[in-house]
C-alpha positions as CSV (number, residue, x, y, z in Angstrom):
1,X,172.0,37.9,26.4
2,X,169.0,37.5,28.4
3,X,170.7,35.9,30.9
4,X,173.5,38.8,31.1
5,X,170.7,41.3,31.1
6,X,168.8,39.3,34.1
7,X,172.2,39.8,36.0
8,X,172.4,43.3,35.6
9,X,168.9,44.1,36.5
10,X,169.5,42.2,39.8
11,X,172.9,43.8,40.7
12,X,170.9,47.3,40.0
13,X,168.1,46.3,42.0
14,X,170.0,44.9,44.9
15,X,172.4,47.5,45.1
16,X,169.6,50.0,45.1
17,X,167.4,48.4,47.6
18,X,170.6,47.6,49.8
19,X,171.7,51.5,49.5
20,X,168.1,52.0,50.3
21,X,168.1,50.1,53.6
22,X,171.1,51.6,54.8
23,X,169.5,55.0,54.8
24,X,171.1,56.6,51.2
25,X,168.9,58.7,50.0
26,X,166.7,57.2,47.1
27,X,167.7,59.6,44.2
28,X,171.4,58.6,45.3
29,X,170.6,54.7,45.8
30,X,169.2,54.8,42.3
31,X,171.8,56.6,40.7
32,X,174.3,54.0,41.9
33,X,172.3,51.5,40.3
34,X,172.2,53.4,36.9
35,X,175.8,54.2,37.1
36,X,176.7,50.2,37.8
37,X,174.4,48.9,35.2
38,X,175.8,51.4,32.8
39,X,179.4,50.2,33.5
40,X,178.2,47.0,32.2
41,X,176.4,47.6,28.9
42,X,177.7,49.3,25.7
43,X,176.0,52.8,26.6
44,X,178.2,55.8,27.7
45,X,177.8,57.7,30.8
46,X,177.1,60.9,28.8
47,X,174.2,59.5,27.4
48,X,173.0,58.5,31.0
49,X,173.6,61.9,32.4
50,X,171.4,63.5,29.1
51,X,168.4,60.9,29.9
52,X,168.4,62.6,33.7
53,X,167.3,65.7,32.2
54,X,165.4,64.5,29.5
55,X,163.4,62.5,32.6
56,X,162.3,66.3,33.8
57,X,162.1,67.8,30.5
58,X,158.3,67.7,30.3
59,X,155.6,70.3,30.2
60,X,152.8,68.3,32.3
61,X,155.3,68.3,35.3
62,X,155.5,72.1,35.2
63,X,151.6,71.7,36.8
64,X,153.7,70.8,39.8
65,X,155.0,73.9,41.5
66,X,151.7,76.1,40.7
67,X,149.7,73.3,42.5
68,X,152.2,73.3,45.3
69,X,152.1,77.2,45.6
70,X,148.1,77.1,45.7
71,X,148.3,75.0,48.8
72,X,151.0,76.8,50.2
73,X,149.3,80.4,49.4
74,X,146.1,79.1,51.2
75,X,148.1,78.0,54.0
76,X,150.3,80.4,54.9
77,X,147.7,83.0,54.6
78,X,145.7,81.3,56.9
79,X,142.4,81.1,54.9
80,X,142.0,77.2,55.2
81,X,140.5,78.1,58.7
82,X,137.4,79.2,57.0
83,X,137.5,75.8,55.6
84,X,137.8,74.0,58.8
85,X,135.0,76.6,60.2
86,X,133.0,74.9,57.4
87,X,133.7,71.4,58.1
88,X,133.1,72.2,61.8
89,X,129.4,73.4,61.2
90,X,129.0,70.7,58.8
91,X,129.9,67.3,60.6
92,X,131.0,69.0,64.2
93,X,127.9,67.3,65.7
94,X,128.4,64.3,64.6
95,X,130.1,61.4,66.9
96,X,133.7,61.7,66.6
97,X,133.6,65.0,66.4
98,X,137.0,66.9,65.3
99,X,138.0,63.5,64.0
100,X,134.9,63.9,61.5
101,X,136.1,67.5,61.0
102,X,139.4,66.5,60.3
103,X,138.1,64.1,57.6
104,X,136.0,66.5,56.0
105,X,138.4,69.4,56.3
106,X,141.1,67.2,54.3
107,X,138.4,66.3,51.4
108,X,138.1,70.1,51.0
109,X,141.5,71.1,51.1
110,X,142.6,68.1,49.0
111,X,140.8,69.9,45.9
112,X,143.4,72.6,46.3
113,X,146.7,71.3,47.2
114,X,146.8,68.2,44.8
115,X,149.7,66.9,47.7
116,X,149.6,64.5,50.5
117,X,152.8,66.2,51.8
118,X,150.6,69.2,52.0
119,X,148.0,67.9,53.2
120,X,149.3,66.4,56.6
121,X,151.4,69.7,57.2
122,X,148.1,71.8,57.4
123,X,146.1,69.3,59.2
124,X,148.7,68.7,61.6
125,X,149.1,72.8,61.8
126,X,145.0,73.2,62.3
127,X,143.3,70.0,63.7
128,X,146.3,68.2,65.9
129,X,146.5,70.9,68.7
130,X,142.4,71.0,68.9
131,X,142.4,67.2,69.3
132,X,144.8,66.8,71.8
133,X,143.1,69.3,73.7
134,X,139.5,67.6,73.7
135,X,141.7,64.1,74.7
136,X,142.5,62.1,71.5
137,X,145.4,60.1,71.5
138,X,148.5,61.2,69.9
139,X,148.6,58.0,67.8
140,X,145.1,58.4,66.8
141,X,145.7,62.0,65.5
142,X,148.4,61.1,63.4
143,X,147.0,57.8,61.7
144,X,143.8,60.0,61.1
145,X,145.5,63.1,59.7
146,X,147.9,60.6,57.4
147,X,145.0,59.0,55.9
148,X,143.0,61.5,55.4
149,X,145.7,63.2,53.6
150,X,145.9,60.3,50.9
151,X,142.6,61.9,49.5
152,X,144.8,64.3,47.8
153,X,146.7,61.8,45.7
154,X,143.4,60.7,44.3
155,X,141.1,64.2,43.8
156,X,141.8,66.9,41.4
157,X,144.4,68.4,40.9
158,X,146.1,65.2,42.4
159,X,150.2,65.6,41.6
160,X,150.0,61.9,41.6
161,X,147.5,61.8,38.8
162,X,149.7,64.4,36.5
163,X,152.9,62.5,37.0
164,X,151.3,59.2,36.0
165,X,149.7,61.1,33.3
166,X,152.9,62.5,31.6
167,X,154.6,59.8,32.3
168,X,152.4,57.5,30.8
169,X,150.5,59.7,28.3
170,X,147.2,59.0,29.9
171,X,144.8,61.5,30.0
172,X,145.4,63.7,33.2
173,X,141.6,65.0,33.2
174,X,140.4,61.3,32.7
175,X,142.7,60.5,36.1
176,X,141.6,63.3,38.0
177,X,137.5,62.7,37.3
178,X,138.3,58.8,38.0
179,X,140.1,59.6,41.1
180,X,137.0,61.1,42.6
181,X,135.1,58.0,43.4
182,X,137.7,56.3,45.4
183,X,138.7,59.9,46.8
184,X,135.5,60.2,48.3
185,X,135.1,56.4,49.5
186,X,138.2,57.0,51.5
187,X,137.0,60.1,52.6
188,X,133.3,58.6,53.8
189,X,135.3,55.7,54.9
190,X,137.2,57.2,57.3
191,X,134.0,59.2,58.7
192,X,132.0,55.8,59.2
193,X,135.4,54.3,60.8
194,X,135.7,57.1,63.0
195,X,131.8,57.5,64.0
196,X,131.7,53.3,65.0
197,X,135.1,52.9,66.1
198,X,137.0,56.3,67.1
199,X,137.0,58.2,69.9
200,X,133.8,59.7,70.9
201,X,135.1,63.2,71.3
202,X,133.3,66.1,72.6
203,X,129.2,66.5,72.0
204,X,128.3,69.5,69.9
205,X,125.3,71.0,69.1
206,X,124.1,70.9,65.6
207,X,124.7,74.0,63.6
208,X,121.5,76.0,62.5
209,X,120.9,76.9,59.2
210,X,122.1,80.2,59.5
211,X,125.2,79.3,61.1
212,X,126.0,77.0,57.9
213,X,124.9,79.4,56.0
214,X,127.5,82.2,57.3
215,X,130.1,79.6,57.1
216,X,129.4,78.5,53.4
217,X,129.8,82.3,52.6
218,X,133.0,82.4,54.4
219,X,134.4,79.9,52.4
220,X,132.9,80.6,49.3
221,X,136.1,82.4,47.5
222,X,138.4,79.4,48.4
223,X,135.8,77.0,47.7
224,X,136.0,78.2,43.9
225,X,139.4,77.6,43.8
226,X,138.8,73.3,43.0
227,X,135.8,74.4,40.4
228,X,138.6,76.7,38.6
229,X,141.2,74.1,38.5
230,X,138.9,71.3,37.2
231,X,136.5,73.4,35.5
232,X,139.4,74.3,33.2
233,X,140.8,71.6,32.5
234,X,137.8,69.4,31.9
235,X,136.1,72.6,29.5
236,X,139.3,72.7,27.6
237,X,140.0,76.3,28.2
238,X,143.2,75.7,30.5
239,X,145.8,72.5,30.5
240,X,146.7,71.4,33.9
241,X,149.6,74.0,34.1
242,X,147.9,76.8,33.2
243,X,145.1,76.0,35.2
244,X,147.4,76.2,38.3
245,X,148.4,79.5,37.2
246,X,144.9,80.9,36.7
247,X,144.0,79.6,40.6
248,X,147.3,81.4,41.5
249,X,146.0,84.2,39.8
250,X,142.4,84.3,41.3
251,X,144.1,83.8,44.9
252,X,146.4,86.6,44.5
253,X,143.9,89.1,42.9
254,X,140.9,88.1,44.7
255,X,141.1,85.6,47.5
256,X,144.0,87.3,49.6
257,X,142.8,91.0,49.0
258,X,139.5,90.0,50.1
259,X,140.1,87.9,53.0
260,X,143.8,88.5,54.0
261,X,145.3,91.6,52.5
262,X,147.9,92.0,55.0
263,X,149.6,88.6,53.7
264,X,151.2,90.4,50.7
265,X,154.4,91.6,52.5
266,X,155.0,87.6,53.7
267,X,154.1,86.3,49.9
268,X,157.3,86.1,48.6
269,X,158.4,83.0,51.3
270,X,155.1,81.4,49.8
271,X,156.8,81.3,46.2
272,X,160.0,80.3,47.7
273,X,158.8,77.3,50.0
274,X,156.8,76.1,46.8
275,X,159.9,76.1,44.7
276,X,161.9,74.5,47.3
277,X,159.3,72.0,47.8
278,X,159.0,71.3,44.0
279,X,162.9,71.1,43.4
280,X,163.7,68.6,46.1
281,X,161.8,65.7,44.4
282,X,163.2,66.9,41.0
283,X,166.5,64.9,41.2
284,X,164.5,61.9,42.1
285,X,162.6,62.1,39.3
286,X,165.3,62.5,37.2
287,X,167.3,59.5,38.9
288,X,164.0,57.3,38.4
289,X,163.9,58.4,34.5
290,X,167.4,57.1,34.4
291,X,167.0,53.8,36.1
292,X,163.9,53.2,34.2
293,X,165.3,54.0,30.9
294,X,167.9,51.3,31.5
295,X,165.5,48.9,32.7
296,X,163.8,49.3,29.3
297,X,166.8,49.0,27.6
298,X,167.9,45.5,29.2
299,X,164.3,44.5,28.4
300,X,163.3,44.6,32.3
301,X,159.6,45.4,31.5
302,X,159.0,42.5,28.9
303,X,160.5,40.3,31.8
304,X,158.5,41.2,34.0
305,X,155.3,41.3,32.4
306,X,156.0,37.7,31.0
307,X,156.3,36.9,34.8
308,X,152.9,38.8,36.0
309,X,151.0,37.6,32.5
310,X,152.7,34.0,33.3
311,X,150.6,33.8,36.5
312,X,147.5,35.9,35.6
313,X,147.3,35.3,32.2
314,X,145.3,38.1,30.3
315,X,142.3,38.4,32.6
316,X,142.3,42.3,33.6
317,X,141.2,41.4,37.1
318,X,144.1,39.1,37.6
319,X,146.6,41.1,36.3
320,X,145.3,44.3,38.3
321,X,145.5,42.6,41.4
322,X,149.2,41.5,40.5
323,X,150.1,44.8,39.7
324,X,148.5,46.1,43.3
325,X,150.8,43.5,44.9
326,X,153.9,44.4,43.0
327,X,153.0,48.5,43.7
328,X,152.1,47.7,47.7
329,X,155.6,46.0,47.9
330,X,157.4,49.0,45.9
331,X,155.6,52.0,47.7
332,X,157.0,50.3,50.8
333,X,160.3,51.4,49.8
334,X,160.4,54.1,47.5
335,X,158.2,57.0,46.7
336,X,155.0,57.0,44.7
337,X,156.5,59.1,41.9
338,X,159.7,57.4,41.0
339,X,157.8,54.0,41.3
340,X,155.7,55.2,38.7
341,X,158.1,56.4,36.3
342,X,160.3,53.3,37.0
343,X,157.5,50.8,36.1
344,X,155.3,52.8,33.7
345,X,156.6,50.6,30.7
346,X,155.6,47.4,32.7
347,X,152.1,49.1,33.3
348,X,151.8,50.2,29.8
349,X,153.0,46.7,28.4
350,X,150.1,44.8,30.6
351,X,147.6,47.4,30.2
352,X,147.8,46.7,25.9
353,X,148.1,43.1,27.1
354,X,144.5,42.8,29.0
355,X,143.0,45.6,27.2
356,X,142.5,47.7,30.4
357,X,141.6,51.0,29.8
358,X,144.4,53.1,31.0
359,X,142.7,55.5,32.9
360,X,141.0,52.7,35.0
361,X,144.8,51.3,35.4
362,X,145.9,54.6,36.1
363,X,143.5,54.9,39.2
364,X,143.6,51.2,40.5
365,X,147.6,52.0,40.9
366,X,147.0,56.1,42.3
367,X,144.7,54.7,44.7
368,X,147.5,51.5,45.6
369,X,150.4,54.1,45.5
370,X,148.3,56.3,48.1
371,X,147.8,53.3,50.4
372,X,151.7,53.0,50.8
373,X,151.7,56.5,52.1
374,X,150.6,55.0,55.4
375,X,152.5,51.4,55.3
376,X,155.9,50.6,56.6
377,X,158.8,50.9,56.5
378,X,158.6,53.9,54.6
379,X,154.9,55.4,54.7
380,X,155.9,59.0,54.1
381,X,152.5,60.7,55.0
382,X,152.6,58.5,58.5
383,X,155.8,59.3,59.2
384,X,155.4,63.1,58.5
385,X,152.3,63.0,60.7
386,X,153.9,60.9,63.2
387,X,156.8,63.5,63.3
388,X,154.5,66.7,63.4
389,X,152.1,65.3,66.3
390,X,155.1,64.2,68.4
391,X,154.5,60.3,68.6
392,X,156.5,57.3,67.9
393,X,156.2,56.0,64.1
394,X,155.4,52.6,65.8
395,X,152.5,53.7,67.8
396,X,151.0,55.6,65.1
397,X,151.3,52.6,62.8
398,X,149.7,50.4,65.1
399,X,146.6,52.8,65.2
400,X,146.5,53.4,61.4
401,X,146.2,49.2,60.8
402,X,142.5,49.3,61.0
403,X,142.3,52.2,58.6
404,X,143.8,49.8,56.1
405,X,140.5,47.7,55.5
406,X,139.0,51.1,54.0
407,X,142.0,50.9,51.3
408,X,141.6,47.1,50.8
409,X,137.9,47.6,50.0
410,X,138.3,51.0,47.9
411,X,140.7,49.1,46.0
412,X,138.9,46.2,45.4
413,X,135.8,48.4,44.1
414,X,138.0,50.0,41.8
415,X,139.2,46.6,40.4
416,X,136.0,45.1,40.3
417,X,133.2,47.7,39.1
418,X,135.4,49.5,36.3
419,X,132.3,51.2,35.1
420,X,131.9,53.2,38.6
421,X,135.4,54.6,38.1
422,X,135.0,55.6,34.5
423,X,131.4,57.2,35.2
424,X,132.7,60.3,35.3
425,X,134.8,60.4,32.5
426,X,132.6,59.0,30.4
427,X,130.3,61.4,31.1
428,X,132.4,64.8,31.1
429,X,135.5,64.0,29.1
430,X,134.3,60.8,27.0
431,X,137.4,61.3,24.8
432,X,139.6,60.6,27.6
433,X,138.3,56.7,28.1
434,X,138.6,56.2,23.9
435,X,135.1,57.4,23.1
436,X,135.0,59.2,20.0
437,X,132.3,61.3,18.2
438,X,129.9,59.9,15.8
439,X,126.9,60.9,14.0
440,X,124.4,60.9,16.8
441,X,127.0,61.5,19.5
442,X,129.9,59.9,21.3
443,X,130.9,56.3,20.8
444,X,132.4,54.6,23.8
445,X,134.1,50.8,22.7
């Protein structure tokens, strides 16, 4: 039975990878493996079709279209230009000029969109042309924008964290808070890289306190959005889905009327675009859920977890490094969300075996999958950035290679210093890391 299951799993995996290499969309490659695997086990095709819908029948996933709509409304209403101007006032005078501005802009906007793809679109639309005008090479621009966009996968309201929490039954608020430190590490790491190793850029005068104050006042209304999202979730007032709805109400009721009232007649396009962007990965989520369910039925997670435990034992650090290797390889071929869904049973098995905090494990793997957005051959963020900037992917890839060191350091810090990652969750939302109320306050085992 074990040998038969291993054979079926091998056929499913090889078929999925082969079709993927031939250019078949991920969802159909996954379903091809599922259909072949189903034909070889005593499960009806009707049951597997039902599992397709079960995979997307999750209330937590409802937060995603609202976060996407927040980013779309802010972008199409051109409100984000105020955030770009604030970034310019803060760091425009630093060596690297617009490269520094691009990174800080991404750190601000990531707290609104939760989507790396949305960040790439906004950054290229806003910053690519000015950077080109100042002589930055297209390859460097694409590499920087792609790397900066990964911050959106880490900081609230990260869509990747929402999916990980929903599928793995991990506190989404805890993942949001745990992702802030690695998100800031990548952001500041990119700024340091641009300062010492990037193009010099144009020398600009430092903004005066008056200019800085005016920039803050102009950007004050948009900057309230991350406060609403995170504050509402952490206070317990809203679920992630409700927080997204409240943020949209705030944008439509306050931000757009005050800053861009003429946008109301075009706002229907934002709803259509957000719905379309959300609908596209749904079939992939459903297919990945089917693949993961059949994987679990064939006891694949136990086999893979057994292999990793054989190599790493029950040492938490060794297990996390082994999973980082697995997810780095997997992330090179499939999108982060299907990877999370397919491998979550394996992750849960190893998390329990090594007594790792689920939030800690989640943050480490989310950072790893974010890194996969800029690695070949898939590298979705880098592919998008190179296309929007109109530069060959190979050139953008070469320019991004030195930036990989920032991600290696960030992942290592996340693994070796769990207290650093769990500090904010313990401080602001202790229940997310297993703490409970005692007679004299919270007790954290």
